[in-house]
N, C-alpha and C positions, 0 to 999 in steps of 0.2 A: 493475420488472425483479426477478425472483426471486433475483437474485445481489447481494449486500449486501458492499459494501466496508468492511471494519472498519480501515482503514489508522491512522484518527485514534485509535481505541482502543490499538492496540498502540504507536503513537508516544507516547501519554500513559502508559502501563504503563512505557515504557523511557525516559521523561522526554526524549525526542528532540525538536527542533524540525522543522519543514518544511525549514528553511535547511539545518541538518544532516545531515538525511537525504538532500537532493538533493545534497550535496557527496559523501557516502559512496557514493550509487549511481550517481552522475554522470548524473544527470536534471535537466532544467530545473524550475524551481519551478513554472511553469505547467503541465508534463505532470504532475508529483507532485500539484498542486492538483486537475487533472481526476480523476486517480485516486481520490485523497482523497474528493472529493465525490460519487462514484460516476457521473459523468457519462462515464466511459471505456467505450467500448464492447469494447474487448478489453485483453488486456495479454499481452506476450511472455513465455515461459518464463525468458528470460535477465534480463528485469526483474524479474520475480516472485523467481526467486533470490537476486539483487542485493538485493532489500529484505528477504528472509528472512534472509539473512547479516548485514545491518547491524542488524537489529532482535532477531536471534536467535530466531526465531521458524518455525513451520511454515505452508506456505501456506494451511492450514485456519485459522489463527488470523486470517488477513487476509480471506479469501474465504468466504462463508457463503451457503447456499442456503436462502432462507425461501420456503414455498409460499404462492401468494397465494390 
């Protein structure tokens, strides 16, 4: 898939664990894990907004287009 999810990179930069992010954005660990591993097929704008607020970043810091 040409869209790469860099959630783990941003979490590492902010020194935030999956558990901590899960609590801040009110998502289950399993849903965040699916997103983090790139297995998610979609993300809601509300979820993306909550993640960006929690990590103090922009959507482009999390989602990246890579040509195949």
